[in-house]
N, C-alpha and C positions, 0 to 999 in steps of 0.2 A: 528354179515355178515361178509358175507364168499368175504373170500381176495381175487383179483386178482392177477395172476398170469401172470407177467410184463415181457412177452419172451426178449425184447430184454431190456433191464436192463444191464446200464454194470454194471465194475470192475475192478476198476483204480488202478493202481497197482502205489504205492512213494516210491522208495530207497532212498541213496543217501549218503553224509560222513554226519560222527562224526560231530553236528550240526553245520548244515547247514540248520536247519530251517523243518526235517522232518516235527515231529506231526504237530509244528503249523499250517502249507501249513496243511495237513489231518485237526483239528479242524476248518478249515476256510472256505476249503471245505461244510464242511457238514453245512454248514450254507447254504451255494447257488446253490446246487447241492438236488432236491426236492429227496423226499422220499432215504433219502442215508445213508450205518449207516456205523462203519469206526472202525477195527477189525488190532488192532495192534499185527501182529504176533511176532513183534522184544518178543513187554513184556511178550509171549507164553513163551518164551523160558526165558523169565528174571523174573519170576514168579518161576520154577527150578530149578532154578541156584540160588532163590536168599534160595529159600527152604531149600534146598540142601546144603546151605552158613548158614543159622542159624539154619538147627538143626548140624550143627561141622563141617560137615565136609571139608578139608580142599581140597585147589585151584589147590597142584599139585598130591592130591589123587583122584583125584576127573578126572584130567585129564589121568592118567590110569586106573581110573577101570570105563570112560563108553567111551573110548578110543572101537569105534565101537557095545553099544550096543543101548539099542531097544530106542530112549531116551522117543518113546512116550507108553512107559511101567515104564518110571522112570515115567512120568507124574499125569498116573492111578492109583501109586506104593504109591504117594504124596496123590493122593486127587486131583486135583488139575481141577480144571474149569473155561469157564468159559459163564460170561453173556451180553446181550446188556445190555448195562442201561442206561440213557436217546443217545440214538444216537450212543451210542462210549459200543466197545469190553469193561470193568470188568475180574479181575481173583480169584476166590475167594481155599484157601486151607482151607480141610476141614470143611467146612463152615463159614469162617469168611476170611471177605478179605482183600485184598489185598494193603496195601497202595501203591502211585504211588512214594508218592517220595522214599521208599525201591525197586520199582521196576527200577528207576533211579538210585542205587547210584552205584557209584564207583566199590563195590567189587564185583556188578550183571551184568554192562555191559563189564570188561573186563575179567568176565568168563565166557557167553554166545559168547564172541570173539573168548574164548580158542576153546569152548569144544566143537561147534556148527557143524562146521570142522571137525570131528573125532569120536563127533558120529553119531550112523548111525540112519539120518532122513526121513529114506521113507515111518515107516507107520503113526509119522508125519506130515511127508506129504498128504494123506491121509487123512490126519484128516481135518486137514487144505483144505486142495480139496475139498471135501464130507462138510465144516462147509461153503463157499464162494460159493456156489452150492443153500446148503441152502436155504441161504439170498437172496443172486440174487433171487429165488422166490416174492421177493413182495419186495425187495429194489436192487437201485444201491450201492453196499458197494466198499466202498473202501480202500482197505488196505497196508497196512503201516508194514516193515520188511528189513528181506535179502531172496536175490535166490528167486523173487519172478517166472522166468521167469520157476525154475522149478519147485516148487510146484505147480506155473498157469498158461501153459503157454498156453491156449488163452483172458487173459489180451485185457478187451479191449482196455489203451492205460498206456502204461510201462511208468512212467515219472523218473533219474535219476537227486539231483540235490545236485548241486554245487555251492561254494561260497571257494575263496581263504581261509585263512589259520585262516589270522588275522583274518577278517571279523571274521570263525565260534568260536576262541575264545576271541572275542567280545561277541562274543549272547551266547554262553557256559554260563564264567566267568557270568552273570549278573540272568545266573540261578539261580547261588550260590551265589547268593548278593552280586556279587566282592567279595565275601569273601578268598580270591582264590589267586594269580597271571595270569598274563597274561601268562606273562611265566611255569607255571606248569602247568596253563590249557592245550598250547599248548607242553607238554615234554606229557602228558596225554591222545591229539584227535591223535595226531605222533602216537604214542603204537598204538590205536585202530587204526589206518592207516589200518598199518602196519597190524594188526595181522585180520584184516577183509579180507588185502589182498593174504592176506599165507591162510584162511579159504576157496580162490574162494571166494569170496562179489565181491560184487563191478560188478561184468558183467555187462558187455556193448552189447545187441542183437542190432541184424535189425535194432529190431522194440521201438526198444527204444528213450525215445523222452528226450537231455540233457538239464535241465533246469541250470543256470546262474546268481544267486541272490545277484549274491555279490552288487553287487553294490543297493539295493533294502534297502530302505531303514524304508521299515516295511513292517509285512506278507501279507499284503494287497494287499501290491505289489507282493510281494512277491508268492503269491499267484495266484494274477489275470496275473503270466505269464505262471502256469501251466492250471490253465480255461480258459485260452484264444486258450490252442491246444485242448479244446473240443466239443464235434461236438453235444451238447444232444440236438441241433434241429430238425435233422438226428434221429439217432441214436434210444432215450431215447424218448416215451411219455407223459412230460411237464403237459405235462394239464388232470392227474389224479393221 
């Protein structure tokens, strides 16, 4: 059967502070926005950094060697590819799927924060933009990542998720099964926040809608604060 070209499909960008619950919100949006897929751009960078670190590269050396290097060329050299499985992007290296826990490791996260602002991202951004346009032909696309307004200036919606440091530390600690102290988690979050700002991320544009989820008791409440800002009826033919 021939697939329809939905001209009014949306591209929804989700950014935010470390530990504010961006990924959980994105995955919940998948359940309530029809014909939607999730492209986790942050995980693409994490995949590159994870494989480099796994191959024995040291972060200090990466910072020297990847300064102004075309990161898309590195991605191709490592044979990293993106696939959509169960409506969500997953990442493979030379045909082997990279585990989610490896993508979300502290080492990968720190490397992304430090390398993201010094490498040449222009061709990687072109790749991401073309991928979003391709997916948009048939789906509403939810994009999570950093610098989304630079990657895709024509976002229909750009949300920036915030929460206070205490709440973020509590949520992040639960991801680690409470094996790490709140103090250590807060230090880690503050370190990454600082790196993100120094790398030029955490940008707020005129079109950005800031969503504070500090007082939300669960992901459903957080997601509803985002979803209530999206006009699906007006902008998207949800009956098809």
